[in-house]
C-alpha positions in Angstrom: -96.5 53.0 11.9 -95.1 51.8 8.6 -93.4 48.2 9.2 -89.7 48.3 7.9 -88.7 45.3 5.7 -86.9 42.4 8.1 -83.2 43.2 8.6 -80.8 41.0 5.9 -83.2 40.3 3.4 -81.0 38.0 1.9 -81.6 35.6 4.4 -84.8 36.3 4.7 -85.9 35.8 1.5 -87.1 31.9 0.4 -86.0 30.7 4.2 -89.3 29.3 4.2 -88.7 27.6 1.1 -87.2 23.8 0.3 -85.4 25.8 -2.3 -82.7 24.6 -4.2 -80.4 26.0 -1.8 -81.9 23.7 0.9 -81.7 20.5 -1.8 -78.4 20.7 -2.5 -77.4 20.8 1.3 -79.7 18.3 2.4 -79.8 15.7 -0.3 -77.0 12.8 -1.6 -75.3 14.1 -4.9 -76.8 11.4 -6.9 -80.1 12.1 -5.4 -80.3 15.9 -6.3 -78.9 15.2 -9.6 -81.8 12.4 -10.5 -84.2 15.7 -8.9 -82.9 18.5 -10.6 -83.5 16.4 -14.1 -86.9 15.9 -13.3 -87.3 19.4 -12.2 -85.0 21.6 -14.9 -85.3 19.3 -17.9 -88.9 17.5 -17.6 -87.4 13.8 -17.4 -89.6 11.3 -15.2 -89.7 11.3 -11.6 -87.1 8.5 -10.1 -90.1 7.2 -7.3 -87.0 5.4 -5.6 -85.6 8.8 -4.5 -88.7 9.7 -2.9 -87.7 8.3 1.0 -84.8 10.0 0.7 -86.1 13.4 -0.2 -89.2 12.9 2.2 -86.8 12.5 5.2 -84.7 15.6 4.6 -87.4 17.9 3.7 -89.4 17.0 6.9 -86.2 17.0 9.0 -85.6 21.1 7.6 -89.5 21.3 7.6 -89.0 20.6 11.8 -86.2 22.8 11.9 -88.8 25.7 10.7 -91.0 24.8 12.8 -93.2 22.4 11.1 -95.3 19.7 13.3 -97.6 19.1 10.5 -97.4 18.8 6.6 -100.3 18.8 3.8 -100.7 18.3 -0.3 -101.7 21.3 -1.7 -103.5 21.8 -4.5 -105.9 23.7 -6.3 -109.5 22.3 -7.4 -111.3 23.7 -9.8 -112.8 25.8 -7.5 -110.0 28.5 -8.7 -108.8 28.6 -5.1 -106.3 26.5 -2.8 -107.4 23.1 -0.7 -105.2 21.5 2.1 -105.8 18.8 4.4 -103.1 19.0 7.3 -101.9 15.6 8.8 -98.9 15.5 11.5 -95.2 13.9 11.6 -96.2 12.2 15.4 -96.0 8.7 15.4 -96.6 6.9 18.5 -94.1 4.8 20.3 -94.9 2.1 22.5 -93.7 3.7 25.5 -96.3 6.6 25.3 -93.6 9.3 23.5 -93.9 9.7 19.5 -91.7 10.2 16.8 -91.5 12.1 13.6 -91.8 10.5 10.6 -92.6 11.4 7.2 -92.5 8.5 4.2 -91.5 8.6 0.3 -95.0 7.1 0.2 -96.5 10.3 2.0 -94.7 12.4 0.3 -95.1 11.2 -3.1 -99.1 10.3 -2.8 -102.2 11.8 -0.6 -105.6 11.0 -0.5 -108.7 13.3 0.3 -111.9 13.3 -0.2 -113.5 14.3 -3.7 -117.2 14.5 -2.9 -117.4 17.7 -2.3 -115.1 19.5 -4.8 -116.4 20.6 -8.4 -116.1 17.9 -10.8 -118.5 18.4 -13.8 -119.4 14.8 -14.3 -115.8 13.0 -13.7 -116.5 11.0 -10.9 -119.7 9.2 -9.9 -121.0 9.6 -6.5 -120.0 6.6 -5.5 -116.0 7.3 -6.3 -115.4 9.9 -3.4 -112.0 9.4 -3.2 -109.6 12.0 -5.0 -106.2 11.7 -5.4 -102.6 14.0 -4.8 -99.5 13.8 -6.7 -96.3 15.4 -5.4 -95.4 18.2 -8.0 -91.9 18.5 -7.5 -91.4 21.1 -10.0 -92.1 23.7 -7.4 -90.7 23.7 -4.0 -92.3 23.0 -0.8 -92.5 25.3 1.9 -93.1 25.8 5.6 -96.4 28.1 6.5 -97.6 28.5 10.3 -96.3 25.2 11.5 -96.9 23.0 8.0 -95.1 22.0 5.5 -97.1 22.6 2.3 -96.6 20.0 -0.7 -97.8 21.5 -3.8 -99.4 18.7 -5.7 -101.8 18.1 -8.4 -105.0 16.3 -8.4 -106.9 13.6 -9.9 -109.9 11.5 -9.8 -110.4 7.7 -8.8 -109.7 7.0 -12.7 -107.4 9.4 -13.3 -109.1 12.1 -14.8 -107.5 16.5 -13.7 -109.8 17.3 -10.8 -107.8 20.1 -10.5 -106.0 23.7 -12.6 -102.2 22.3 -12.0 -102.5 19.1 -13.6 -103.6 20.9 -17.3 -100.9 23.6 -17.1 -98.4 21.0 -16.0 -99.1 19.0 -19.3 -99.5 22.6 -21.1 -96.1 23.2 -20.3 -94.9 19.8 -21.2 -96.4 19.8 -24.7 -95.2 23.6 -24.9 -91.7 22.9 -24.2 -91.7 19.6 -26.9 -93.0 21.5 -29.6 -90.4 24.5 -28.9 -87.8 22.3 -28.5 -88.2 20.8 -32.2 -88.4 24.1 -34.1 -85.4 24.8 -32.3 -83.2 21.8 -33.3 -84.3 22.9 -37.0 -82.8 26.6 -36.4 -79.0 25.0 -35.3 -79.9 25.1 -32.0 -79.5 21.5 -30.8 -78.2 22.0 -27.2 -81.5 23.5 -25.9 -83.1 20.3 -24.1 -86.2 22.1 -23.3 -88.1 25.4 -23.2 -90.4 27.0 -20.2 -92.8 29.4 -20.1 -91.8 32.3 -18.3 -94.8 34.1 -16.4 -95.4 37.1 -14.5 -98.7 38.2 -13.3 -99.2 41.5 -12.1 -102.1 41.4 -9.2 -104.3 44.6 -9.0 -106.2 44.7 -5.8 -108.4 47.2 -3.4 -108.6 47.8 0.6 -111.4 48.8 2.9 -112.0 49.0 6.2 -112.7 46.2 7.8 -115.8 47.2 9.9 -117.4 49.0 7.4 -117.2 45.8 4.9 -118.8 43.8 7.7 -121.7 45.9 7.2 -122.7 45.3 4.1 -124.7 42.6 3.3 -123.4 41.8 -0.5 -119.4 42.6 0.4 -119.9 39.4 2.7 -121.7 37.2 0.2 -120.8 38.1 -3.2 -117.2 40.4 -2.8 -118.4 43.4 -4.5 -120.9 46.5 -3.9 -124.2 45.6 -4.7 -125.8 49.1 -4.3 -124.0 52.4 -4.2 -124.4 55.7 -5.7 -121.3 57.1 -6.9 -119.5 59.9 -5.0 -118.8 63.7 -5.4 -115.4 62.4 -6.1 -113.9 59.6 -8.0 -110.6 58.9 -10.0 -111.5 61.6 -12.2 -108.1 63.7 -11.0 -106.0 60.5 -11.9 -104.2 61.6 -8.2 -104.2 57.9 -6.6 -102.5 56.5 -9.6 -98.7 56.4 -8.1 -99.9 59.0 -5.3 -98.6 58.7 -1.8 -98.8 55.5 0.2 -100.6 56.5 2.9 -98.8 55.0 6.2 -101.7 52.4 7.1 -101.3 51.1 3.4 -97.6 51.0 3.3 -97.2 49.2 6.2 -100.1 46.5 5.1 -97.8 46.2 2.2 -94.1 45.9 4.1 -95.8 43.0 6.2 -97.2 41.6 2.9 -93.8 41.6 1.3 -91.6 40.3 4.3 -94.2 37.4 4.3 -93.9 36.3 0.7 -90.4 36.8 0.5 -89.7 34.3 3.1 -92.3 32.1 1.0 -90.1 32.7 -1.9 -92.7 34.9 -3.8 -90.5 37.5 -5.8 -93.0 40.6 -4.4 -91.2 43.2 -6.3 -92.9 46.4 -7.4 -96.3 47.7 -5.4 -98.2 51.1 -5.7 -101.6 52.9 -5.4 -103.9 52.1 -8.8 -105.8 54.1 -10.8 -109.3 54.2 -8.4 -109.2 54.9 -4.9 -108.0 52.3 -2.1 -106.8 50.4 -5.4 -103.5 49.0 -5.2 -101.4 46.9 -7.5 -98.2 44.4 -6.6 -95.9 42.9 -9.4 -93.8 39.8 -9.3 -90.7 39.3 -11.0 -91.0 36.1 -13.8 -90.6 32.5 -13.3 -92.3 29.8 -14.5 -95.6 29.7 -15.1 -96.6 26.7 -12.7 -94.5 28.0 -9.8 -95.9 31.3 -10.9 -99.6 30.2 -10.5 -99.1 28.9 -7.0 -96.7 32.2 -6.3 -100.1 34.1 -7.2 -102.2 31.6 -4.9 -100.4 32.2 -2.0 -100.0 35.9 -2.9 -103.7 36.2 -3.2 -104.4 34.4 0.1 -101.5 36.0 2.0 -103.4 39.4 1.1 -106.4 38.7 2.6 -105.1 37.3 5.7 -102.6 40.0 6.6 -105.1 42.7 5.4 -107.3 41.6 8.7 -104.1 42.2 10.8 -104.3 45.8 9.4 -108.0 46.2 10.2 -108.3 46.1 6.7 -110.2 43.9 3.9 -108.6 42.9 0.7 -111.2 42.9 -2.4 -110.1 40.5 -5.2 -113.5 40.9 -7.2 -113.0 42.1 -10.8 -115.8 45.3 -10.3 -116.3 45.8 -6.6 -117.4 49.5 -7.3 -119.7 50.5 -10.5 -118.1 53.6 -11.7 -114.8 53.0 -11.1 -112.1 51.2 -12.2 -112.1 47.3 -11.5 -109.0 45.0 -11.4 -107.4 42.8 -13.7 -103.8 40.6 -13.8 -102.1 41.3 -16.6 -100.4 38.4 -16.6 -96.7 38.3 -18.9 -95.7 35.7 -20.8 -92.7 34.8 -22.5 -90.5 31.5 -23.5 -87.1 31.1 -22.1 -84.8 28.0 -22.9 -82.7 25.6 -20.5 -79.8 27.6 -21.3 -81.5 30.7 -19.9 -82.6 32.7 -23.9 -85.7 34.5 -23.9 -86.9 33.7 -27.3 -88.6 36.8 -27.8 -86.2 39.2 -27.3 -85.7 40.7 -30.5 -82.1 41.8 -30.3 -80.6 45.2 -31.7 -81.7 44.2 -35.3 -85.2 42.4 -35.1 -85.9 42.1 -38.8 -83.0 39.9 -38.9 -84.0 37.9 -36.3 -85.6 35.6 -38.0 -85.9 33.0 -35.1 -87.8 35.6 -33.1 -90.5 36.7 -35.9 -90.5 33.4 -36.3 -92.2 32.2 -32.8 -93.8 36.4 -32.9 -95.6 34.8 -36.0 -96.1 31.8 -33.8 -98.4 33.8 -31.3 -100.1 35.7 -34.2 -101.3 32.6 -35.5 -102.5 30.7 -32.4 -104.4 34.1 -30.7 -106.0 34.8 -34.2 -107.3 31.1 -35.3 -107.6 30.5 -31.1 -109.2 33.7 -29.9 -112.0 32.4 -28.9 -110.1 30.2 -26.4 -108.2 33.0 -25.4 -111.5 34.4 -24.3 -113.3 31.5 -22.4 -110.2 31.2 -20.5 -110.5 34.2 -18.7 -114.3 34.4 -18.6 -116.5 34.8 -15.1 -118.9 37.0 -13.6 -116.9 39.3 -12.4 -115.1 39.7 -15.5 -117.9 40.7 -17.7 -118.6 43.8 -15.7 -114.8 44.5 -16.1 -114.2 43.8 -19.7 -115.0 46.9 -22.0 -115.6 49.5 -19.4 -112.8 51.9 -20.8 -110.9 50.5 -17.7 -109.8 47.7 -19.1 -109.0 45.7 -22.7 -112.5 44.6 -24.6 -113.9 41.1 -25.2 -112.8 41.3 -28.9 -109.1 39.7 -28.7 -106.5 41.2 -31.1 -102.5 41.6 -30.7 -100.6 45.2 -29.9 -97.0 45.1 -32.1 -96.3 48.4 -32.3 -95.0 50.5 -35.1 -91.9 49.2 -36.4 -92.4 45.0 -35.6 -95.4 45.5 -37.4 -93.8 47.5 -40.1 -90.6 44.6 -40.3 -93.4 41.8 -40.5 -95.1 43.4 -43.5 -91.8 44.2 -45.0 -91.5 40.2 -45.4 -94.7 39.8 -46.3 -94.5 42.1 -49.4 -90.5 42.3 -50.1 -91.0 45.9 -50.1 -87.6 47.8 -48.7 -89.5 49.9 -45.7 -87.5 53.6 -45.8 -88.7 54.3 -41.9 -86.3 54.8 -38.9 -87.1 53.7 -35.3 -85.6 54.4 -32.3 -83.4 57.3 -31.7 -83.1 59.7 -28.3 -85.7 61.8 -26.1 -84.9 65.3 -26.3 -86.8 66.3 -23.0 -85.3 69.7 -22.5 -83.4 69.9 -19.7 -79.5 69.9 -19.5 -78.9 68.0 -16.5 -81.5 65.0 -17.2 -79.9 62.1 -19.0 -81.3 61.7 -23.0 -83.0 58.7 -23.0 -83.2 56.1 -25.8 -87.1 55.9 -27.6 -88.9 52.9 -26.6 -89.8 51.0 -30.6 -93.0 49.7 -29.0 -95.6 50.6 -26.4 -97.8 49.2 -23.7 -101.4 50.1 -25.6 -103.2 49.6 -22.5 -106.2 49.2 -24.5 -105.3 46.5 -25.7 -106.1 42.7 -24.9 -102.8 41.0 -25.8 -99.5 43.6 -26.3 -96.4 42.8 -27.4 -94.1 44.8 -24.9 -90.5 44.6 -25.3 -89.5 40.7 -24.9 -92.9 39.5 -23.3 -96.6 39.2 -24.3 -98.9 40.3 -22.0 -102.4 39.6 -21.5 -104.5 41.9 -20.1 -107.7 40.1 -19.8 -107.5 38.1 -16.7 -109.7 39.1 -13.7 -108.2 39.6 -10.4 -109.9 37.1 -8.6 -108.9 34.3 -10.9 -106.0 31.2 -10.9 -103.8 32.2 -13.5 -103.7 28.5 -14.7 -106.8 28.8 -16.8 -105.2 31.4 -19.1 -101.6 29.5 -19.4 -103.2 26.7 -19.8 -104.6 27.8 -22.9 -101.6 30.4 -24.3 -99.4 27.1 -23.8 -101.8 24.9 -26.3 -102.3 26.8 -28.8 -98.8 28.1 -29.2 -97.5 24.7 -28.8 -100.2 23.6 -31.4 -98.7 26.1 -34.1 -95.5 25.4 -33.3 -96.2 21.7 -34.0 -97.1 22.5 -37.5 -94.3 24.8 -38.2 -92.1 22.0 -36.6 -93.9 19.3 -38.8 -92.8 21.9 -42.6 -89.3 22.8 -40.6 -88.4 19.6 -40.6 -89.3 18.3 -43.8 -87.2 21.3 -45.7 -84.1 21.3 -47.0 -83.4 25.2 -46.5 -84.9 26.0 -43.1 -84.5 29.8 -43.6 -86.6 29.6 -46.9 -89.1 28.1 -45.1 -88.6 30.1 -41.9 -89.9 33.5 -44.1 -92.4 31.2 -46.7 -94.3 30.5 -43.2 -93.5 33.9 -41.5 -95.5 34.7 -45.0 -98.3 32.7 -45.2 -98.7 33.5 -41.5 -99.0 36.9 -42.2 -101.3 36.7 -45.0 -103.6 34.6 -42.9 -103.8 36.0 -39.6 -102.4 39.7 -39.8 -106.4 40.5 -39.1 -105.6 40.1 -35.4 -102.7 43.3 -35.6 -103.9 46.1 -34.4 -102.4 48.9 -32.5 -104.9 52.1 -32.1 -107.4 52.5 -29.4 -109.9 49.5 -28.4 -111.9 51.4 -26.6 -113.3 52.7 -29.7 -116.8 51.9 -31.3 -114.8 52.4 -34.5 -112.6 49.6 -33.4 -115.4 47.0 -32.6 -117.1 47.5 -36.1 -113.6 47.1 -37.5 -113.2 44.0 -35.3 -116.6 42.8 -36.7 -115.5 43.6 -40.2 -112.6 41.6 -39.8 -114.3 38.7 -38.5 -112.9 38.3 -35.3 -115.0 36.9 -32.2 -117.0 38.6 -30.3 -118.2 37.0 -27.3 -119.7 39.5 -24.9 -120.6 37.4 -22.2 -119.3 34.5 -20.3 -122.3 32.2 -21.6 -121.1 33.3 -25.4 -117.4 32.5 -24.3 -117.4 28.9 -22.3 -119.4 27.6 -25.2 -116.2 27.8 -27.5 -114.6 25.0 -25.6 -117.3 22.5 -26.8 -116.2 22.9 -30.4 -114.9 20.0 -32.2 -111.9 22.4 -33.2 -111.0 22.7 -29.7 -111.7 19.3 -28.2 -109.2 18.0 -30.9 -106.2 20.5 -30.1 -106.8 19.7 -26.3 -106.1 15.8 -27.0 -104.2 16.2 -29.8 -101.4 17.4 -27.3 -102.4 15.3 -24.4 -104.1 18.7 -22.3 -107.6 17.9 -21.8 -109.4 14.9 -22.9 -112.9 15.4 -24.2 -114.3 14.3 -21.1 -112.0 16.8 -19.2 -113.1 19.2 -21.4 -116.9 18.8 -20.8 -116.4 18.7 -17.0 -114.5 22.4 -17.5 -117.6 23.3 -19.4 -120.1 22.4 -16.9 -118.0 23.9 -14.0 -117.6 27.1 -15.4 -121.2 27.0 -16.5 -122.4 26.6 -12.7 -120.5 28.9 -11.4 -122.0 31.7 -13.2 -125.3 30.5 -12.5 -124.7 30.2 -8.9 -122.7 33.6 -8.6 -125.4 35.8 -10.3 -127.8 33.7 -8.1 -126.0 34.6 -5.2 -125.8 38.4 -5.7 -129.7 38.6 -7.0 -130.8 36.8 -3.3 -128.6 39.4 -1.7 -130.3 42.3 -3.4 -133.5 41.3 -2.7 -133.0 40.9 1.0 -130.4 44.0 0.9 -133.6 46.3 -1.0 -136.3 44.7 1.1 -135.0 44.1 4.6 -132.6 47.6 5.0 -132.8 49.8 2.0 -136.6 50.2 1.6 -137.4 50.1 5.7 -135.0 52.9 5.9 -136.6 55.1 3.3 -139.6 54.8 4.4 -138.4 55.8 7.7 -137.4 58.7 6.4 -140.6 59.6 4.3 -142.9 59.0 7.2 -141.0 61.7 9.3 -141.0 64.0 6.7 -144.8 63.5 6.1 -144.8 64.6 9.6 -143.1 67.3 9.5 -144.7 68.6 6.3 -148.1 68.0 7.7 -147.5 70.4 10.5 -149.4 73.4 10.4 -146.5 75.9 10.0 -145.2 73.8 6.3 -148.6 73.0 5.2 -148.4 75.2 2.7 -144.8 74.2 1.5 -145.6 72.9 -1.9 -141.3 71.6 -2.7 -141.6 70.1 0.1 -144.6 68.0 -0.6 -143.2 67.4 -4.6 -140.2 66.1 -2.5 -142.4 63.8 -0.9 -144.7 63.2 -3.2 -141.6 62.3 -5.5 -139.9 59.8 -2.3 -142.7 57.5 -1.8 -143.0 57.3 -5.3 -139.3 56.0 -5.8 -140.0 53.7 -2.7 -142.7 51.7 -4.5 -140.8 51.4 -7.7 -137.8 49.9 -5.9 -140.6 47.7 -4.3 -141.9 46.7 -7.8 -138.2 46.0 -9.2 -137.9 44.2 -5.6 -140.4 41.8 -6.5 -139.9 41.1 -10.0 -136.5 40.5 -9.1 -138.0 38.2 -6.4 -140.0 36.5 -9.1 -137.1 35.8 -11.9 -134.9 33.6 -9.0 -138.2 31.6 -8.7 -138.6 31.0 -11.8 -134.6 29.7 -12.5 -134.6 27.6 -9.9 -136.5 24.4 -11.5 -134.1 25.0 -14.7 -131.1 23.8 -13.1 -127.5 24.6 -14.4 -128.3 24.6 -17.7 -127.1 26.7 -20.7 -131.0 27.9 -21.1 -130.5 29.5 -17.6 -127.5 31.1 -18.1 -128.7 32.8 -20.7 -132.2 33.5 -19.1 -129.8 35.2 -16.5 -127.8 37.2 -19.1 -130.8 38.3 -20.8 -133.4 38.3 -18.4 -132.0 38.6 -14.9 -128.4 40.7 -15.2 -130.7 43.6 -16.7 -133.6 43.2 -13.7 -130.9 43.5 -11.2 -129.4 46.7 -13.2 -132.7 48.3 -12.9 -133.2 47.6 -9.2 -130.0 49.0 -8.7 -130.9 52.6 -10.6 -133.7 53.0 -8.3 -131.9 52.5 -5.1 -128.8 54.0 -6.3 -131.3 57.2 -6.6 -133.2 56.6 -3.2 -129.5 57.2 -2.1 -129.0 60.6 -3.4 -132.9 61.0 -2.0 -132.6 60.6 1.9 -130.2 62.3 4.4 -126.7 59.8 4.5 -127.4 59.5 8.1 -130.5 57.3 7.5 -129.0 55.1 4.6 -128.5 51.6 6.2 -125.0 50.7 5.5 -121.6 52.8 3.9 -121.6 54.5 1.1 -118.7 54.8 -1.6 -117.5 57.7 0.4 -117.2 55.6 2.9 -115.4 53.2 1.7 -113.4 54.5 -0.8 -112.1 57.9 1.0 -113.3 57.1 4.6 -110.0 56.0 6.5 -109.3 55.4 10.3 
């Protein structure tokens, strides 16, 4: 039965959030004013107000059923972490009172020894500290007050994904304001990076999930022959949502709305059993927190419906994987979208300047954009004709490209854009022709008033990608501001800057089919970075150019950059090794024994007197036994590689051996086992098939 949304949605929405309305109601006017200046304008936090805020926050949380609080942080595992403490404080008469101090709000302490640090902390420096992030509102979930926090080491280095993101937001605002002030927008005090991440995911039956060791251990299927029908008919995309999935989506919406997550759009995606949720835009920091909440709630609520939510980038080979489209724009504190071109974009120099700044940033730092979304899972998805390729380029659309070319060359353009679509049915409205298109093949596309970065993996935190986008755009805006502040004629200087950007960086613009082989050749000819694997991409973090960039804008110190390289490298190695060991176990303990059992029974049948001369049957048995032997051989080869790589540790040498040797060996074993699946009756196969996982529903 489909769950209906809870009544009076306007009251339900944000009911579990210590949001602006609650703060205005519960905080003294002066305290509220000081806190809002920090939240809205990025001014330093006045810690003297912490005691008042903590008391109000605690009282409100108790009315929401909270008995505990937690400093909720985002370590470099890519997921969130929390340690719960109760509000209770014992009294001398054997009772308790509920207390929560300003000190407990502002600062927490956690054992950092079991979180990845990439060498930022020594073994004996176990402490990690959490610091209240007042720019992201606290919320109550399941009896606990969740306080978003940053996480740092004993010496103050960032041990999380939130801290660099906050630093990049600060850097971007500073440089954008400099440019805007020169362009006569002196009333602007801050600029916010706005983000709306679309989240793709799969839902499968829980009882089938637990029967597959690969899904349990790695989040994806390591074996599986394609079913007779996949997504060829495009009948799942935007199709009718089944009652069971609709009930899940309704529950998910309700829970997210209570937590202030503005879940807006839901639909079936391209692949069978694949779906998508998209929120409304908010600041990049809150968007990151909300996306972490969304992924957690997806997994939790799916279990209530006897389903499992898969967030892996490529859970099923042969059908579309899942990504996370990161829609990014800039908004002033006056509420103006800097990337809104207006009715006449050719006359909007401010828009064209910021647009050109993104072109420059994406071209000069394409390697960082590629590194920001790199993982073992995303390597399986990128470039598979379902997601953008691993070569970074920007789609602008014909109109904007034409306008920029006109500025570059000074030649008049007689092309016309827009107009009205004539659909050919009198009763249908005449629709205006959009002057841009989404171009689903483009890694980074301008889509009307924002940029859509489509390379992110579905399981990833959006913090890394947005930290990079904010930082590289901040760098380019700083260079532009330096020139404009020295100029006596800013308007002419803006045009000169745009012309210079186009001359040097227009190679990044590509409006065609990014899936084509011709584009790869063209991209190579243009000199665009060709980074086909995580191992190649993350090496770019360590170049002197990029280390200098992070240090200049105080986003990451050289030591913090190195730590992130070490962590990504280690995660890549660990992920593939877990997959390889799982494949060996499944092949040896499940697939080969099942096939041998069938082969043995088949041999008994063909060796009886009635079928002794059945040549076709004997040929079938001969092929089957040969394929089983091949599967055993390839299992042994993969196992030997696992043992060979153990002594190498988490090094670049080990990672390259995994890329060049182990992954091909895994593919080879899979090819053999998937072939065996098609040779034996389904009743013998030891775990659910793709047909079961993608099409069979209770």
